[in-house]
Structures are given as C-alpha cells and as structure tokens.
C-alpha positions as CSV (number, residue, x, y, z in Angstrom):
1,M,-8.9,94.9,-16.3
2,K,-9.1,93.2,-13.0
3,R,-11.9,95.5,-11.9
4,I,-13.7,95.1,-15.2
5,I,-13.7,90.8,-14.9
6,I,-14.5,90.6,-11.1
7,L,-17.5,93.2,-12.5
8,I,-18.6,90.6,-15.7
9,F,-18.6,87.5,-13.1
10,L,-20.7,89.7,-11.1
11,L,-22.7,91.1,-13.4
12,V,-23.5,87.0,-14.7
13,Y,-24.1,85.9,-10.9
14,I,-26.5,88.3,-11.0
15,F,-28.1,87.5,-14.1
16,Y,-27.7,83.8,-13.5
17,S,-29.7,84.5,-9.6
18,W,-32.7,86.5,-11.6
19,V,-33.4,83.7,-14.4
20,V,-33.8,80.8,-11.5
21,N,-35.7,83.0,-9.3
22,Y,-38.7,83.4,-11.7
23,S,-38.6,79.7,-13.1
24,T,-41.3,77.8,-13.6
25,E,-41.5,74.9,-11.2
26,P,-43.4,71.6,-13.0
27,Y,-46.3,70.2,-11.3
28,W,-44.5,66.1,-11.2
29,Q,-41.4,66.9,-9.0
30,P,-41.7,67.3,-4.9
31,Y,-40.1,71.1,-5.6
32,D,-40.1,71.6,-2.0
33,V,-37.6,68.9,-1.9
34,G,-36.7,67.2,-5.3
35,W,-35.7,64.2,-6.4
36,Y,-31.9,65.1,-5.7
37,N,-32.4,65.6,-2.0
38,I,-34.6,62.5,-1.9
39,L,-32.1,60.1,-3.6
40,T,-29.6,61.8,-0.6
41,D,-32.4,61.1,1.6
42,S,-31.2,57.4,0.6
43,L,-28.0,57.6,0.5
44,L,-27.9,58.8,4.2
45,Q,-29.9,55.6,5.4
46,G,-27.3,53.4,3.3
47,K,-29.4,52.7,0.7
48,L,-29.6,53.3,-2.9
49,H,-33.3,52.9,-4.0
50,F,-35.5,55.6,-3.3
51,L,-37.2,55.4,0.1
52,I,-40.6,55.4,-1.1
53,E,-42.4,52.8,-1.3
54,P,-44.3,52.0,-5.2
55,R,-48.0,52.7,-4.9
56,P,-49.8,48.5,-5.4
57,E,-51.7,49.6,-8.2
58,L,-48.1,50.1,-9.9
59,L,-47.0,46.4,-8.7
60,A,-50.6,45.3,-10.2
61,L,-50.1,46.4,-13.3
62,K,-49.4,43.3,-15.8
63,D,-46.9,45.4,-17.4
64,T,-45.0,48.4,-15.4
65,Y,-43.5,49.8,-17.9
66,D,-46.7,50.4,-20.0
67,P,-47.0,54.6,-20.2
68,I,-50.4,54.5,-20.1
69,A,-51.6,52.6,-17.4
70,N,-48.6,53.7,-15.0
71,G,-49.4,57.3,-15.8
72,P,-51.5,57.9,-12.6
73,Y,-49.7,55.8,-10.2
74,R,-45.9,56.1,-11.4
75,L,-43.0,58.7,-9.8
76,H,-42.4,60.5,-13.4
77,D,-38.9,59.2,-15.7
78,I,-37.9,57.4,-12.1
79,S,-36.4,54.2,-12.8
80,F,-38.3,51.2,-11.3
81,Y,-36.8,47.8,-10.8
82,K,-37.8,44.8,-8.7
83,G,-40.1,46.7,-6.8
84,K,-37.7,49.5,-5.9
85,Y,-37.4,53.4,-7.3
86,Y,-33.9,54.8,-8.2
87,L,-32.6,57.9,-10.0
88,Y,-30.9,57.1,-13.2
89,F,-29.4,60.5,-13.3
90,G,-25.9,60.9,-12.6
91,V,-25.3,60.6,-8.1
92,T,-22.1,62.7,-8.9
93,P,-24.1,66.0,-7.7
94,A,-26.0,64.4,-4.8
95,L,-22.6,63.1,-3.6
96,C,-20.9,66.6,-4.2
97,L,-23.3,69.0,-3.6
98,Y,-26.2,67.6,-2.0
99,L,-24.5,65.3,1.2
100,P,-21.8,67.5,2.0
101,Y,-24.5,70.3,2.0
102,R,-27.2,68.5,3.7
103,L,-24.1,67.5,6.9
104,I,-22.6,70.7,6.6
105,F,-26.4,73.0,7.1
106,G,-28.7,70.4,8.1
107,I,-31.1,71.3,5.4
108,P,-32.1,70.3,2.0
109,I,-30.0,72.1,-0.7
110,S,-32.7,73.6,-3.5
111,E,-32.9,72.4,-6.9
112,K,-32.6,75.9,-8.0
113,L,-29.5,77.0,-6.0
114,S,-27.5,73.6,-7.2
115,I,-28.7,74.2,-10.4
116,L,-27.3,78.3,-10.1
117,I,-24.0,76.6,-7.8
118,F,-23.0,74.0,-11.1
119,S,-23.8,76.7,-13.8
120,Y,-21.6,79.8,-12.8
121,G,-19.0,77.5,-11.5
122,A,-19.3,76.2,-15.1
123,F,-19.1,79.1,-16.7
124,I,-15.7,80.6,-13.8
125,W,-13.9,77.3,-15.3
126,T,-14.8,78.4,-19.2
127,A,-13.4,81.9,-18.4
128,L,-10.2,80.7,-16.4
129,I,-9.3,78.9,-19.9
130,L,-10.3,81.6,-21.7
131,M,-8.0,83.7,-19.7
132,L,-5.1,80.5,-19.4
133,I,-5.3,80.8,-23.1
134,R,-5.2,84.5,-23.7
135,K,-2.1,84.7,-21.3
136,K,-0.2,82.1,-22.8
137,Y,-0.8,82.7,-26.6
138,F,-2.3,86.0,-26.6
139,P,-0.8,88.4,-24.3
140,N,-1.0,91.3,-26.3
141,L,-4.6,90.9,-27.3
142,Q,-6.9,93.8,-27.3
143,T,-8.6,94.2,-23.9
144,W,-12.1,95.2,-25.9
145,I,-12.2,92.0,-27.4
146,F,-11.4,89.8,-24.4
147,I,-13.8,91.9,-22.6
148,S,-16.2,91.0,-25.5
149,S,-15.2,87.3,-25.4
150,L,-16.4,86.8,-21.5
151,L,-19.3,88.3,-21.6
152,V,-20.3,86.2,-24.8
153,L,-18.8,82.7,-22.5
154,G,-21.4,84.4,-19.7
155,F,-24.6,85.3,-21.2
156,S,-24.9,83.1,-24.9
157,N,-23.7,80.0,-23.2
158,L,-27.7,78.5,-23.2
159,V,-27.1,77.9,-19.4
160,P,-29.9,81.3,-18.9
161,A,-32.3,79.0,-21.4
162,Y,-32.2,76.0,-19.2
163,L,-32.1,77.8,-15.9
164,R,-35.9,78.9,-16.4
165,R,-36.8,75.4,-15.4
166,P,-34.6,74.3,-12.4
167,M,-35.3,69.8,-12.1
168,M,-33.3,66.6,-11.9
169,Y,-32.8,67.0,-15.3
170,E,-30.9,70.6,-15.1
171,V,-29.1,69.0,-12.2
172,A,-27.3,66.0,-14.0
173,I,-26.4,68.4,-17.4
174,S,-25.3,71.5,-15.0
175,S,-22.9,69.2,-12.5
176,G,-22.6,68.0,-15.9
177,F,-21.1,71.0,-17.4
178,F,-19.2,72.0,-14.1
179,F,-17.2,69.0,-13.9
180,L,-16.5,68.5,-17.4
181,S,-15.4,72.2,-17.9
182,G,-13.1,71.8,-14.9
183,A,-11.6,68.9,-16.4
184,M,-10.5,71.0,-19.5
185,F,-9.8,73.4,-17.8
186,W,-6.9,71.1,-15.5
187,F,-5.9,69.4,-18.7
188,C,-4.9,72.8,-20.2
189,K,-3.0,74.1,-17.2
190,A,-0.8,71.2,-17.7
191,F,0.4,72.1,-20.1
192,K,0.6,76.1,-19.0
193,K,4.2,75.4,-18.9
194,E,6.8,73.6,-20.9
195,A,7.0,71.0,-18.0
196,L,4.6,69.2,-17.9
197,N,1.8,69.5,-14.5
198,F,1.3,65.9,-13.3
199,N,-0.7,67.1,-10.3
200,D,-3.0,69.2,-13.0
201,L,-3.3,66.1,-15.5
202,F,-4.7,64.2,-11.9
203,L,-7.0,67.3,-11.5
204,G,-8.2,66.8,-14.9
205,S,-8.5,63.1,-14.5
206,L,-10.6,63.2,-11.4
207,F,-12.9,65.7,-13.2
208,L,-13.5,63.2,-16.2
209,G,-14.2,60.7,-13.9
210,L,-16.9,62.6,-12.1
211,S,-18.5,64.2,-14.6
212,I,-19.3,61.0,-16.4
213,G,-21.1,60.3,-13.2
214,C,-23.3,63.4,-13.9
215,R,-23.9,62.4,-17.7
216,Q,-23.2,58.6,-18.7
217,Q,-22.4,59.7,-22.1
218,F,-19.6,61.6,-21.4
219,A,-17.9,58.4,-20.9
220,L,-16.9,58.2,-24.3
221,S,-14.6,61.1,-23.8
222,T,-12.4,58.9,-22.0
223,I,-10.6,59.2,-25.2
224,L,-9.3,62.2,-24.1
225,P,-6.7,61.2,-21.6
226,V,-5.8,58.6,-24.1
227,F,-4.4,61.0,-26.9
228,L,-3.1,63.3,-24.0
229,A,-1.2,60.3,-23.2
230,V,0.0,60.1,-26.9
231,Y,0.5,64.2,-27.5
232,T,2.6,64.2,-24.3
233,L,4.9,60.7,-25.4
234,K,4.9,61.9,-29.2
235,N,5.6,65.8,-28.1
236,G,8.8,64.4,-25.4
237,L,7.2,66.8,-23.2
238,I,8.4,64.4,-20.4
239,K,11.4,61.8,-20.1
240,K,11.2,58.0,-19.8
241,E,11.7,58.0,-15.9
242,H,8.2,59.4,-15.4
243,M,5.9,57.4,-18.1
244,N,4.7,55.4,-14.9
245,K,4.0,58.9,-13.5
246,L,2.4,59.9,-16.5
247,F,-0.4,56.9,-16.6
248,F,-0.9,57.0,-13.0
249,N,-2.6,61.0,-13.2
250,L,-3.7,60.6,-16.2
251,F,-5.7,57.6,-15.9
252,F,-6.3,56.1,-11.9
253,P,-8.8,58.7,-10.7
254,L,-10.5,58.3,-14.1
255,A,-9.8,54.7,-13.4
256,I,-11.3,54.7,-9.8
257,C,-14.3,57.2,-10.6
258,L,-15.2,54.4,-13.5
259,L,-14.9,51.1,-10.7
260,F,-17.4,53.1,-8.3
261,L,-19.6,53.8,-10.8
262,G,-19.8,50.7,-12.5
263,A,-20.3,49.0,-8.5
264,Y,-23.4,51.7,-8.2
265,N,-24.9,50.2,-11.4
266,Y,-24.6,47.0,-10.6
267,L,-25.6,47.1,-7.2
268,R,-29.5,48.7,-8.3
269,F,-29.3,46.8,-11.6
270,E,-27.6,43.9,-11.7
271,N,-25.5,45.2,-14.4
272,P,-22.0,47.7,-14.2
273,L,-23.1,49.0,-17.8
274,H,-26.8,50.0,-17.1
275,G,-26.7,53.5,-15.2
276,G,-31.2,52.8,-15.1
277,H,-33.2,54.2,-18.5
278,Q,-34.0,50.9,-19.4
279,W,-36.4,50.8,-16.4
280,Q,-37.7,54.6,-16.9
281,L,-41.1,55.1,-15.9
282,T,-41.8,57.7,-18.7
283,G,-44.5,59.1,-21.9
284,F,-43.1,56.3,-23.9
285,H,-42.4,52.4,-22.7
286,P,-38.3,51.8,-22.6
287,K,-38.8,48.1,-23.3
288,K,-40.0,48.9,-26.7
289,T,-38.6,52.5,-27.7
290,I,-35.4,52.7,-29.9
291,F,-33.3,55.3,-28.2
292,F,-30.2,55.6,-30.3
293,S,-30.9,55.8,-34.5
294,R,-29.2,56.8,-37.2
295,E,-32.2,57.9,-38.9
296,F,-32.7,60.7,-36.2
297,L,-29.2,62.0,-37.3
298,I,-30.5,64.9,-40.0
299,P,-33.1,65.8,-37.9
300,G,-30.7,66.2,-35.0
301,I,-28.5,67.7,-37.1
302,Y,-30.8,70.6,-38.0
303,L,-32.1,71.1,-35.0
304,N,-29.1,71.4,-32.9
305,L,-26.9,73.3,-35.2
306,F,-28.9,74.9,-37.8
307,Q,-32.6,75.7,-36.2
308,P,-33.5,79.7,-36.6
309,P,-35.2,80.8,-33.2
310,T,-38.3,82.7,-33.4
311,F,-38.9,86.4,-33.8
312,D,-42.2,88.0,-32.8
313,S,-44.1,90.5,-31.3
314,T,-43.9,89.6,-27.4
315,I,-41.6,90.2,-25.4
316,P,-38.4,89.9,-25.4
317,Y,-39.1,89.2,-29.2
318,I,-37.0,86.5,-29.5
319,H,-37.8,83.0,-28.8
320,M,-36.9,79.3,-29.2
321,R,-39.7,77.2,-30.7
322,A,-39.6,73.5,-31.5
323,N,-40.0,73.9,-35.9
324,L,-38.7,70.8,-37.5
325,P,-40.1,70.8,-41.4
326,P,-42.5,68.0,-41.5
327,S,-39.7,66.8,-44.5
328,L,-37.1,65.4,-41.8
329,L,-39.6,64.3,-39.3
330,P,-38.1,60.6,-38.5
331,T,-40.7,57.5,-38.5
332,K,-39.6,56.0,-35.1
333,L,-41.0,57.7,-31.9
334,Y,-39.1,61.3,-31.8
335,V,-39.3,63.9,-28.9
336,V,-38.5,67.3,-29.6
337,E,-39.0,70.0,-26.8
338,I,-38.0,73.7,-27.4
339,I,-34.8,74.2,-29.1
340,S,-33.2,76.5,-31.2
341,G,-29.6,75.7,-33.3
342,L,-26.5,76.8,-32.3
343,F,-25.3,78.6,-35.4
344,P,-28.8,81.1,-35.5
345,T,-28.7,81.3,-31.7
346,V,-25.1,82.0,-31.2
347,P,-23.4,83.8,-34.0
348,I,-19.7,83.8,-32.8
349,T,-20.0,79.8,-33.6
350,L,-20.0,81.0,-37.1
351,L,-16.4,81.9,-36.9
352,I,-15.4,77.7,-37.0
353,L,-17.2,77.9,-40.8
354,I,-15.9,80.8,-41.8
355,S,-12.2,80.0,-40.6
356,P,-11.3,77.5,-43.1
357,L,-13.1,79.8,-45.9
358,L,-10.5,82.4,-44.4
359,M,-7.5,80.4,-44.9
360,L,-8.1,79.8,-48.4
361,L,-8.8,83.7,-49.8
362,F,-6.0,85.0,-48.0
363,S,-2.2,84.2,-48.5
364,R,0.3,83.1,-46.1
365,S,2.4,86.9,-47.4
366,K,-0.7,88.8,-45.7
367,L,-1.3,86.4,-42.8
368,N,1.2,86.9,-39.6
369,F,2.2,83.5,-38.5
370,N,4.0,84.2,-35.7
371,T,1.8,83.4,-32.7
372,K,1.2,79.9,-32.1
373,F,-2.0,78.6,-32.0
374,P,-3.3,76.6,-29.2
375,V,-3.2,72.9,-30.8
376,V,-3.2,71.1,-27.6
377,E,-6.4,72.9,-25.9
378,S,-8.1,73.4,-28.5
379,F,-8.1,69.4,-28.6
380,I,-9.0,69.3,-25.0
381,I,-11.9,71.4,-25.6
382,L,-13.0,70.3,-28.9
383,I,-12.7,66.4,-28.7
384,P,-15.3,66.0,-26.1
385,A,-17.6,69.1,-27.2
386,F,-18.0,66.3,-30.8
387,L,-18.6,63.4,-28.7
388,N,-20.9,65.1,-27.2
389,L,-22.7,66.7,-29.9
390,S,-22.5,62.8,-32.6
391,V,-24.8,61.5,-29.0
392,L,-27.0,64.1,-29.4
393,T,-27.5,64.1,-33.1
394,V,-28.9,60.6,-33.2
395,H,-30.2,60.4,-30.0
396,I,-34.6,60.2,-29.4
397,M,-35.0,63.4,-27.9
398,V,-33.8,67.2,-29.3
399,T,-34.2,69.6,-26.4
400,L,-32.2,72.8,-25.8
401,R,-31.3,71.8,-21.9
402,Y,-28.5,69.4,-24.3
403,T,-27.3,71.5,-26.2
404,V,-25.0,72.6,-23.0
405,D,-23.5,69.4,-23.2
406,F,-21.4,71.1,-26.3
407,A,-22.6,74.3,-27.0
408,P,-20.4,75.8,-24.3
409,Y,-17.2,74.6,-25.7
410,L,-18.0,75.9,-29.7
411,I,-18.4,78.8,-28.1
412,L,-15.5,78.9,-26.5
413,F,-13.4,77.4,-29.4
414,S,-15.0,80.5,-31.4
415,C,-13.7,83.2,-28.9
416,I,-10.2,81.2,-29.3
417,L,-10.3,81.7,-32.9
418,W,-11.1,85.4,-32.7
419,F,-8.4,86.1,-30.6
420,Y,-6.3,83.9,-33.1
421,W,-7.3,85.4,-36.5
422,N,-6.8,89.1,-34.7
423,S,-3.1,88.5,-34.1
424,L,-3.0,86.8,-38.1
425,F,-4.1,90.2,-39.3
426,A,-1.9,92.0,-37.0
427,N,-0.1,93.2,-40.0
428,N,-2.7,94.2,-42.4
429,L,-4.5,96.6,-40.0
430,K,-7.3,96.8,-42.8
431,L,-8.0,93.4,-42.7
432,R,-7.9,93.0,-39.1
433,K,-10.2,95.9,-38.5
434,V,-12.9,94.2,-40.6
435,I,-12.8,90.8,-38.9
436,N,-13.2,92.2,-35.4
437,T,-15.9,94.3,-36.5
438,I,-17.4,91.4,-37.9
439,S,-16.9,89.1,-34.8
440,L,-18.0,92.2,-32.5
441,V,-21.1,92.3,-34.1
442,L,-21.9,88.3,-33.9
443,A,-20.7,88.5,-30.6
444,T,-23.5,91.4,-29.9
445,Y,-26.2,89.5,-31.3
446,S,-25.2,86.1,-29.5
447,I,-25.2,87.9,-26.0
448,V,-28.3,90.2,-26.9
449,F,-30.2,86.6,-27.7
450,G,-29.0,84.9,-24.8
451,L,-30.1,87.6,-22.7
452,A,-34.0,87.4,-24.4
453,F,-34.1,83.8,-23.8
454,G,-32.9,84.0,-20.3
455,A,-35.5,86.8,-19.8
456,E,-38.4,85.2,-21.3
457,Q,-40.2,83.6,-18.5
458,F,-39.7,86.5,-16.2
459,F,-41.9,88.6,-19.0
460,E,-44.2,85.7,-19.0
461,K,-45.0,85.7,-15.5
462,M,-45.3,89.6,-15.7
463,K,-47.7,89.6,-18.7
464,T,-49.8,87.5,-16.4
465,Q,-49.5,88.8,-13.2
466,D,-48.7,92.5,-13.9
467,P,-50.5,93.2,-17.2
468,I,-50.1,97.0,-16.5
469,E,-46.4,97.1,-16.1
470,Y,-46.0,94.5,-18.7
471,S,-47.4,96.7,-20.9
472,K,-45.2,99.8,-20.3
473,I,-41.8,97.6,-21.2
474,D,-44.0,96.5,-24.1
475,S,-44.1,100.3,-25.1
476,Y,-40.5,101.4,-24.2
477,I,-38.5,98.4,-26.0
478,K,-41.0,98.1,-28.8
479,P,-38.7,99.8,-31.3
480,I,-35.9,97.1,-30.9
481,A,-38.6,94.5,-32.1
482,K,-39.2,96.3,-35.1
483,V,-35.2,96.2,-36.1
484,L,-35.3,92.9,-35.5
485,F,-38.4,92.4,-37.7
486,R,-36.2,94.2,-40.3
487,L,-33.0,91.9,-40.3
488,K,-35.3,88.8,-39.9
489,S,-36.8,89.9,-43.7
C-alpha cells in the first residue's frame, strides 16, 4: 500500500513537471525574471515598490489609468500609485519562497519552479487530508477506492491546466492553494483524536493567515476559526481552563498575519484594506469598472460549474473553451477566458449532487449508519470552498485558473462521499457494487479529462515543431476520439 502511494506521488510530480516544462511564455512579463523576483529585489533593498522607474510618457498622461493611453508604456497588470509600481498580487509567495530561495542559493527562482513547488505541495496536503480521514473514519475501505481517489486528487484538480501558463497570476493562485490546503490539513489533524491538539490549531491558523497574503478574498475564510471555536465549545472538547489556550491558538497567528498585511497595504496605498487592484494598469480602467456585481451571478455559476468541455478532432480531443450563451451575457464589462465547469469537467463531483437524492431513495433500513460521517472535517473543507466560489460567481472575470480556489476542495469532498457511500452500503453488496461502479466511472473520466487538459500545450507545440511525429501519435490514438464523439452524441 505504501509503495503504491509513493508511486502515485511520484507520477503526479512527473506529470506536473512535464506540463510546466511545455508551458507558454506570455510576452508581457520578463520571463527570465518574473514580477515576483522583481518584488524580491525590492524587498532586499528595503522597498515595497518596484525598483523599475515608470516611463516619462506614462507620467505625462492626463489619465494614467486610461488603458488605451497607457498601453504602450505600462507594466501590464501592475499597480501604479503616486509615481511607483507595486505588485498587487499577494506578498506571501515572496516572503515564504522567493526571498528564502534567493538568500540560500543566491539566484532568482523561476516562476515555473515556484508554481510547481506550490502546486505539488498543495496536492500533498489534500492527499494527507484524505489519508487522515480514511484512517479515522474508514479504516476498512478497499484499497482500490483509496488509490482511485488519490489519482483523482492528483490529476483532476485542474492544476495541470493552469500549469500550462506559469506567471505571477498562477504564483498567487498556486501559493494560495498551498497555504489554504495546509490550513485545512492542520485543522483536520487537530481533531484527529478526542483530545484537541492546540499546536495543530496554531499551525492551521498560521497557514490560513498566510493564504490571505496570497489571495485577498481568502479573508472570508476567517470565519472558519470562529466555527471551530464554536464547535469545540459546544461539543465540550476542552476543559474550561483551556479556553484561553483555544482562542490563542485559533486566532493569534491569524491576527498577526492580518495586522502585517494591513500594515503592508497601508505603507503602499495608505489604506490597510487596499491591496492594489484599485490602481491596476490593465486592459480596462480600474476606477470606472465594476469588479463585483449580482449581474455576474448566473453566468458565473454556469461557467464555473456547468459549462461542458469542448470535444473535437484535435489531440487531445478534449479542450476548455470560453462558450457563454448570449442570453447569459451581462450588460456590464465581463471578461471570460478559457474555462470548463466543475461538474462536467470533473464528473466525480457529481456525487455531491447525487448524494441527497440517494438519501431520499433508500430507507434507513438498507443503509449501514455504524460509520460516522466526518462532520467537522467536511466543514473545514467546504466553508472556504463555498466562500471562494461565492466570490468568483459575482466577479468580473471568469477563468480556469480561478477555479483552483474552490474546485480541489469539492473534489476532495466528493472522494469522502465515495468512502461514505461505500460504507453505508456495506450490508447490501449489490447496491454497494452499483455505487462503486458509478463512482469509478466518474473518477476515470475525471482523470482522463485532467490528463487531456494538462497535455494540450505539449501537443500544440508538437503540431508546430514536429508535425510528422504529431501525425503518428494522432493516428495511434484516433480511436479514442471516435469513442468520445459517440459518447458526446
């Protein structure tokens, strides 16, 4: 069992490394350095702004934030405030990886490597959560179900799709994924035994605070320690004399991180709540643009959760495309990049929708309720996931890379549901076989789709650089496309 787990971890690492190696390098970022390394240069000089001086033409503009006027002169998607450039993406990656790497090795870390480290580390955290829950609640779970779930977590979490374009955006997102997943692990581990582990609560709070330094909207997840405090007190998990210890470990590290981030923002933009997007130089005017609106809700839900992937005759035959029906298009500015909805893209998550229906269909006499459901662990996973999803559904931009803020956690929860339903049908082998067969099929399709999205960039480059080899591979795996087209129809 341990050897199989190690092999899966190795395969996931190899796949992530392979995908990021064939990534696209957009023109507007100095790819030999990257914006986070430029921020690191500034931090080493004791500055919070970039050491790059704005061009005189930019300073001479009547409206510096006019996207048409500043186009030839700006640093794209960088904040500009009082004559200085700032990185509005979170500072945590610079402090926790870029700066230590520079001090230890004396050279900048590439953004490809940093994103690979954060993404693979996040996968390890989610895998550890699954292992912890299996050991605590499902010790008799069949090995093949657990192995299948690990493969889903590694290959279907939408990480391979964003590894195709490693930039500052993906640095912030992957680091947020890493620290938020770490926070979930430590919080789950704190409740591993009957006696609450305060050290784990401290680490969970710290990781949660660091995640906010990657993705500002993760600040909504500060409600999670509040929930855990209420849950702990309500269920009598600690003695009254340990209440101060509980609150210290749950809130002190988080509070320190929030105070630091507030001071960091104030020193840059004279407001502790301003992260910098209000001063962003980008393709639209930041002061005349509505970033969040209820009008985005319906298209946001459709694109993030329900838009199907595209099937065609080009390897790997499954693709993500922006395809919003005109009837759902908002009247306000709305930016849609490549994306595919969670449920059709990672079908294992359909277990979330199916589970309530199964509860209604089967009487309690047919179900084995001897197995406890991981209630507190589920809340730890789902609270941040749904809070992040709620933000994204009303945001001006919909894009695949943002889905990593919530999708991996709903995938993780789906695997837990599979474990639970397998246990509930322990006394009915026929129904158990049916639910396991359905879940395995959903898991298989999730893995296939994940592999396809990750491999797309590789085949695009091969088609251009080595068309003969591309044609050979196409002829070998063409039957797969035919099967997919039949399934689509």
